N, C-alpha and C positions, 0 to 999 in steps of 0.2 A: 558528208558534206552537210553542215549545221548554218542556219541562217538566225542570227541575232533577232533580238526585237527590233532594232533600229535596221535592220536590214542588212547588215555586214555579214560576211561569209566567215564563220568560225570552221577552221580546218588546219591539218597539218599533213604531211604527206604518206606518213604510216596509215593514218584514218583513210585517206583517200584510196590508198593502194588496197585496203582491206575490202573498203567499199567497192572498189572496181572487180575485185575478185569476186565478189559476190556476184555481182552483175552479169559477169561472164559466164559464172556456173549457172545462173536462172537461164541465161541465153543458150546455153549447153542443152540444159535441161528440155527449154522449148523445142529446140531441133531435134532432140531425140524422141521426144513423146509428142511432138506437134503441138501448134499454139495458133492462135490469131495473128497473122501478118502484122496487124496494127499495135499488139503489146510486144512485139519481137521490135519494130521499128523504136517503139518508146525506149525500152531497154537499150539498145544500140545508141540512139541519140543521148541517153543518160550516159553510158559508159564513156562516151566520145567526150563529153562534158568532165566528167570525174577525171579522166586522164588528162585533159589539157589543163585542169585545176592544179592537180598533184604535178605536173611540169612546172607550171608558174611558181607553185609555191618551191618547189625544190631550186629554182632559180634565184628567187628572192633571198631563199636561206644561204644559198652559196654567195650571194653578194653580201650579205650581212656578216657572214663568218670572215669573208675577205676584208670587210671593213674593220673588224674586230681585231683581225690578226696584225693590221697595219698600224691600229691605234697603239698596239700593245709593243710596237719597236719604233714608236714616234715620240719624240719630247713634245709634248702638249705647247709650251711656251713659243718655241723658236721653230718648228715644223722640222727640225732636223732629226737623223736618227737618234734615238737613245741608246744608252749602253748596251742594252740587249740587242738592239738593230746593227750596232756596231759590231759587235762581236759575231754578231751572224754573219755580216759582211766579210770580217777577218777571215772567218774559217773557210769561206768561198774563195777569197782570194788566196790564201793559203795551198786550197785543192787546186785553185788553177795554176799556180806558181810551181807546183810540183809535178801537175800534168805536163805542162809546156816547159819546164824549167828555165823559169822565168823568175825576175826580181819584184818585190814591189816594196813600198815605202810607207812608213807611218809617220805624220807630223802630230807632235803632241802640243797643245795651247794651252796656256793658262795665264789667265788675267791678273796683273800687277794692281795692287792694292784695290781689289774689289771691295773688300770688306769695307774700307774707308769709305768709298761711295755709297755703299747702304748705309752704313752709320750717318753719313753727313746729309744726304738727300733722301734716303728712304727706300723701301724694297722697290717701290715702282720704278724709281729712276734706274737700280739696279737691273730690274727685268728690261727696261728700253733698253740700256747697255749690251745685255743678252741678246737682245733681238737685233741689235744693229752689229753686233760680232757675227751672229749667224749670218745676217746678208752680206757682210763683206766675204765671208768664207765661201758662202755658197757662189758669189759672182766671181770669185778669184781663183776656181778650180776649173779643171777639165770636166766634161760631161760624163766621162766614165769614172770619176772619181766618187768617193763617197765623204760626206762630213757629218760630224754627229756631234752631239753636245753628251757628254761622259757624264755630266752631274756638277753640280755647283757652278763655277765659273771654269770649268776645264772643257775644252774640245778638241778634237781630232778630224784629222783630213787622212783617210786612205786612198793610196795612189797603187793602182796594178799596172803592171808592165812598165816600168820605170826604172831609171838608173838612179844612183846616188846623187850623180850630178845635176838632173834634173829635180831630183826631189828637193835638194838644198836649194836651189836656184828658186824653186816655186815656195819653199819656206821663207825665203828672203822677201820674195814679193808680197807674201802674205803679211810678214812680219812689219813690212814697209806700209802696206795699206791699213794694215790694224793701228799702228802707232800713228797714224796720221788721221784718224778717225775720231768722231766725238760726237755726243749725243748733247741737244738744245732742250734742257730739261727745265721746263716753266721759267725761260730767259736765262737758265744759268747754263755754262758749257761746260759739259763733264768729259774730260779728255779720256780716251782708252789707250791702256798701255798693256803689252802682252808681252810673254816670252814664249818662244818656240823652241822645239827638239825634234830633230829628224832621225829616224832609223830605218836603214834598210834590211828586207828579210827576205829569204829563200822559202822553198815550199817545206824544208825540213825543219824549219823553225816551230817553235811552239807559242800559242798565243800570248798566255800568260808572260814570257819572258819577252816577247815583241813590245808588248805595252809598258812593262817594268822598264828596258831600256831608253825606249822613247821618253817616258816621264823623266828618267835619269838624266837624259840629254837636254830636256827642257829646265831641270833645275840647275844644269850647268851654266846653261845660258843666263838663268835668273841671277844665279850668284856673280856672273861675271858683269852684267848689270848694275848690280846693286854694289861693286865693288869699282866702276868707274866713278873718276874724280868728278866732284861738281864745278865746273867751270864758269865762274863770275866773270861776266864782261866786264872789260873796262870801261870808266865813265867817258863819254865822249867828250873830244878836245874842243877847249874854248879858246878862243882867241882872247889875249887879254885886254882889256879895255884901258882908256887912259884914267881912269879912276883907281884901276888895280894899279897900274904903273906909280900912279901918286901915292898910293899906301906903301908900296914897296921901297919908295926913295927914302 
């Protein structure tokens, strides 16, 4: 263990372990060859202090490693899982589905006209939209479901132990919530538009295939939405006035 000029402890578990080994060897020599009790007590106290510090350092490094691992699977903007985190969760879900002979489902979400939002209002407005979408998804799923931002304006919900009916019902609720959401950006209301696709999977399915099928289902929904006719409402009915009747006469 070393002390810096500012009084800070400079150490690492390997160095502490080596120092502890040296102290223990010195204690063993004292016991073998005899030594003054005071010197032995000093070495014993030093050994305990070194051991405690090494344990603290190991705990701190384990905590830091856990934080770094969590950061590596988390999307910084939204706080959701990133693609790497989602793929890991999907692998676990597939293992559980195979072990218990159950099904899971993936809901693929893609924002419509998101590029136009960025172009018209700026990327900061786009970031606000992505954060709003993350909040809507997070609040609209079960505690056991996983929500991820796969990249750009693409999101996913991973449902384990479910049925196709339950997954489609969840997707309908999420679609309704998303398409009725908006962001107030500097006084301008930016509406959110999203298309969703749902795909059921079992334990024997492959990860890449599941993502591709869910993606295709989403694009099928997006095409259907694009092909819907634009309905222009009829102008409100107006009761003819006396002046209108006189002009028609």
